[in-house]
C-alpha positions as CSV (number, residue, x, y, z in Angstrom):
1,M,-159.4,143.6,144.5
2,I,-161.6,145.6,146.9
3,L,-164.4,147.8,145.4
4,N,-164.7,151.0,147.4
5,K,-168.0,152.6,146.5
6,S,-167.0,156.0,147.8
7,N,-164.0,156.2,145.4
8,Y,-163.8,157.8,142.0
9,F,-162.8,155.6,139.1
10,K,-160.8,156.3,136.0
11,V,-160.3,154.1,132.9
12,L,-156.6,153.6,132.5
13,G,-154.9,155.4,129.6
14,V,-153.5,152.2,128.2
15,C,-157.0,150.9,127.5
16,K,-158.6,151.5,124.2
17,I,-162.3,151.0,123.4
18,V,-163.4,149.6,120.1
19,D,-167.2,149.7,119.4
20,G,-168.8,146.8,117.5
21,I,-172.3,146.3,116.3
22,S,-173.6,144.2,119.2
23,R,-170.6,144.2,121.6
24,S,-167.4,146.1,122.2
25,I,-163.8,145.4,123.0
26,I,-161.5,146.9,125.6
27,I,-157.9,146.6,124.5
28,D,-155.2,146.7,127.2
29,T,-152.2,147.9,125.2
30,Q,-149.8,147.5,128.1
31,N,-150.5,143.8,128.7
32,F,-151.3,142.9,125.1
33,N,-154.8,141.6,126.0
34,Y,-158.3,142.3,125.0
35,F,-161.8,141.8,126.5
36,V,-165.1,141.4,124.7
37,V,-167.7,143.2,126.7
38,P,-171.3,144.2,126.5
39,K,-172.1,147.6,125.0
40,D,-173.8,148.6,128.3
41,L,-170.4,148.4,130.0
42,I,-168.9,150.8,127.5
43,I,-171.8,153.2,127.9
44,L,-171.2,153.2,131.6
45,L,-167.5,153.8,131.2
46,R,-168.0,156.7,128.8
47,K,-170.8,158.3,130.8
48,F,-169.3,158.0,134.3
49,D,-165.5,158.0,133.8
50,G,-164.0,160.2,136.6
51,K,-167.2,159.9,138.8
52,R,-167.7,158.2,142.1
53,I,-168.7,154.6,142.0
54,C,-171.6,155.2,144.4
55,N,-173.0,157.8,141.9
56,V,-172.9,155.2,139.2
57,L,-174.8,152.7,141.4
58,D,-177.3,155.4,142.4
59,Y,-178.0,156.1,138.7
60,Y,-179.0,152.5,137.9
61,D,-182.1,150.9,139.4
62,L,-182.0,148.0,141.8
63,D,-182.6,145.4,139.1
64,N,-179.2,146.4,137.5
65,Y,-177.3,146.8,140.8
66,N,-175.6,143.4,140.7
67,T,-174.7,143.7,137.1
68,V,-173.0,147.1,137.6
69,I,-171.1,145.7,140.7
70,S,-170.0,142.8,138.5
71,Y,-168.8,145.2,135.8
72,F,-166.7,147.1,138.4
73,I,-165.3,143.9,139.8
74,F,-164.3,142.7,136.3
75,L,-162.7,146.1,135.5
76,I,-160.7,146.1,138.7
77,K,-159.7,142.4,138.4
78,H,-158.3,143.0,135.0
79,H,-156.6,146.4,135.9
80,L,-158.7,148.3,133.3
81,I,-159.7,151.0,135.8
82,I,-158.1,152.6,138.9
83,Q,-160.0,153.8,142.0
84,I,-159.1,157.2,143.4
85,D,-159.8,158.4,146.9
């Protein structure tokens, strides 16, 4: 579970996103699992899917840096995204 900031990332095709009023859900259809996540994470995924992780980190200010890193670690840990060289 190494986060390589120079890699691109892509949301896996087996993941479906369902928007709620205050939060969202990512459904992993392959492993029959779901994760309740903040709407900010879904905004990040939709805006930056296919982009370099370092570009995502550059977009957000330093106050949000640790939050964005924790989002990526969560996504990698649960196999919801892949990193591409």
